[in-house]
N, C-alpha and C positions, 0 to 999 in steps of 0.2 A: 944062728940064722935070724934075722930081725923079724921076718915074716911070721916064723913060728912062735915068736915071742908075742907078736900082736894077737894072733889067733888063740893062743893059749890064754891070754888075759880075757879075750872077748867071750871065751867058751864058758860062761857063767852068768845066769840070769840076774843075779844082783848087781854084777858089774856093768851088764848092759843097762840096767835101770839107772844106774849112777851115770853112765855117759850120756844117757838120754836127758835127765835133768840139768846136768851140766854143760850140755852143748850150747845152751843159749843163756845160761845165767852163771855167774860166779857166786857161790855159795861157801859159807863157813861150816865147820863140822856140826855145830849145833842145829843149824838150818837142815843140813843134810840128814841128820839123825830124825829129826822131827818129821820129814818127808817119808824117809824109809821105813820108820817105825821099828828100827833095829837097835841094838846096844852100840856104844860108841866104839868098844874095842873091835866088834866085827866090821862095823863100816870102816874103820881105820885100817884094817888088814886089806880089805878090798881097795881102798884108796891107794894104799902103797903099791899094790900089784899094778894098778892101772898107771900110777906115776912112774914106776920102774921100767914099764914097758914103753913109755913115751907117748901114751895115749891121753894122759892127763898132766896137767901142770898145776903147780901151787904157788901162791904169793904169800910170803911171811910178812905180816904187817904188825910190828911190836909183838904181843903175845898171842895174836890171832893168826890162823892160817886159813886162807881162802883157796878154793879148788875151781877149776874149770877145765872143760875138754880142750885139747890141743887144737889149734887151728891152723898151724904152721907145720912146714917140715913133712916128712913122710907119715908120721902118725896123723897129722892133720888132713893129709891128702886121703888117707884110708877112711877116716871118719867122715869126711865129706862125702865119699862114695856111698858110705853105709847109713848115713844119716836119715835118708828117706825110709829105708827098710825098718830102721829102728823106730823112727817117729810114728810110722803108720801102724805099727803093731798094736793090736787090740788091748793086749794086757798092759801096755804102757799107758793108755789113757787116764787110768786112776791116778798115775804118778803126776800127769799134767793137772789134774784137778788139786792134788795136795801141794804141788809147787805153786799154783795160783793162789791157793789159800794162804800159803806161808808169805808170799809176795804181798799180797793184799794186807794182810796183819801187820807186815813191816810197814807199809803206808800208813795204816791206821796208828800204829804206835809212834810213828814220827809225827803224825799230825797232832796227836794228843800230847806228845812232848813239846813241840813248838807252841802249841796253845798254852801249855803250863808255864813256858819260859817268856811268854810275851811280855809281861810286866816287867821282867828284870833284863830283857834283851839288850839294852843300852849298856847296862852295868856289866853284863857278861862280855860284851865286845870291848869295853874299857878295860877289863882285866887281862885281855890279850893284847890290845893295840897300845894301850898307855895313851901317850900324847900324840902318836901318829895318826895323822887324818887320811884314812884310806879314800874318803869320798873325794877330797880334793885331787889326790894322787890319780883317781880314775877320771874325774871330769875334765882334767886338763889334757887328757889324751883322747877326748871325744871331739870330732869335728862338728861344726854346725850342721844340722840336718832337719828333715821333716819329722820323722818318727824314730824315737829311741826306746828300748826296752829294758828293765831291770828284771832278770830272771831269777827269782827267789828274792823278792824285795824286802821281806820281813816287815818291820815296823814303818818302813818307807823312808828312813833316814837319808838315802841316797837319792830319792826321786826329785827333790827340788834342787839339787845340784845338777842333775841331768837336764832338768827343765830350762837350765841357763844355756843349753846348747842345742835343745830340740824344740820344735813347735808343739809336738805332742810326746807325751811319755806315757808308756804302758808298764804298770808293776804287776808282776805275777807272782803269787804265793800260794802254797798249799793250805796255809793255816788261816782259818776264818779269824781267829782272835789276832793274830799278826796284822790281817788286812783291816780288822777293826780298829787297831790302834793306829795304823797307817792313816785310815779316814779321819782321825780326830785331829791329825797334825793341823794347825792353822796354815803352815806354809803349803799344805796340799789343797787349800781351796782355791784351786785353779781348774778352769774348764779344760786346760790342755793336759791334765793328769788324769789317768784312768786306771782303776784298779780291777783286775780280774783274778779269780780263783781257779788254781789249777796246778797240775804237777808239771815240774820243769822237764820231765822225760816226756811229757805229752802235753804240749803248750797249747793253750786256748788262743792261737793266733793263726793267721792266715800264712800260707807260703809267701816268703818275701815280703812280709809287711812291715819291716823295720830296716832303717838305714843302719843303725847300730844297736848292739845288745850288750849287756853286762851281766856276768855271773860273778858275784862278789861274795866270797866265803860261804859257798854252797856245796861245792863238789865233794867236799869231804863227808858229807852226810849221806851221799847217794850210794846205793848198792852198784849202779853202773854209771860213773861219771861220763864215759864216753856216749853214752846215750843221750845225756843233757847237751853235750857239745855238738852231737849230730842233729838234735832238734834245733839248736841255735842255728846250725848251718841251713836248715830248712827256712827259718822265719827271716834271716838276714838276707838282704838283696845283694846280687853280685857287686863287688866293689865296696860293699859296707864292712864295717868293723865289729869284731867281737873282743872284748876285753874281759879277762879272767883275773881275778885276785884270789889267791888261796895260800894255805900254809905250805912252805918248802917241806920236804920229807924230815920227820923227827922221831923221837923215841918217847915222848911224854904221854904215857898211858893215861893220865889224869883226864886227858882231852877226851878219851873214850869213855871212861868210867864216870867222870862227872858231866861231860857235855855230850855224850852219845855220838861222837866222831866215829864214823866207820873206817875211814882212812886217816892214818896218822901223817897227813900231808902228801904231798906228790913230788916225784922226781921231775925235772925239766924234760927229760926225755920222754916220759910217759904223756904229759900234756902235749908236748910238740907232735907226738905221734897221732894223738886223738884229734888235734886240730887239723893236721894234714888229712886224716881219714875223712873228716867232715868238710874238706873243701876248703880250708883256710891257710894262708901263708902267714907265718910269723913275721912281724915287722919290728917288734921291739920286746925285749926281756929286761925287767928290772927287779931288783930284790931290795927289801928294806928289812932292817932289825927291828924287832918289837920286844915284848917283855918274855922273861923266862927263857932267853936263850932261842926263842923262835923267830923265824924269818917269813915274811910275806913275799910271794913271788906274784910279779904282775906280768901278764902276757897280753900283748896287743896284736891282733891278727886282722888280715884282710880277706874277705871271701873272694874266692878266684871267680 
């Protein structure tokens, strides 16, 4: 009986805590161990029970495994009914604080990482793209407009390209070093280009501020890429465009160990689902071969 399996899995304080932290965030085992303060073997046993019951799902990405509470099917329906009870339990509040600390530390680590890479950023991109000019491929797909945004602009290489199509360009990045280097570019000495510091998942932009937005080789660094796409849906006007360029799904672990990629690329199915959930219709999909057997996927979508 499936219902008995659900309740047997739920009848444990540790497993309820796990469901609590994994209901809103996808985490890998190391992050879960850090929050729960328990040994990995103990955590793995509880994760298996929850996964076998259908209350938890996992995503294997190369050598890493990520867990998240089920949101679909009967298991998802049950957790939806119980989520308020679990979330408002007083004993769970300490886990929220620990979860916030892990997430914030992750943000800080990524900021430090990008700050350290800023001087070598162009060389790093060259090692992936080779002679392929992703900026040209992106800009030719942007219609002329009033305002366009580069979300995760890095050192600003793409900004002058976008300026060819937009009266005003907004570049957003979380790394002060990246923005500092972007500001030094002679090609950015234009009153129509504005740099803003901020997280792509919490953009420093108004609702429907842009006619077009670009997310170029950024999503694979993020814990929740779908949140970045959802934020893009907030700042892009109805009828406006969102262009995403990122790596196709691959197995090159060096991208994770050397360049701190959290995701080893993305399947087209995942990106299309996130675009749809954020209110976009896909209008074009293109794929380009780059170095080391990798492929770049380019998505052009329109806000409904």
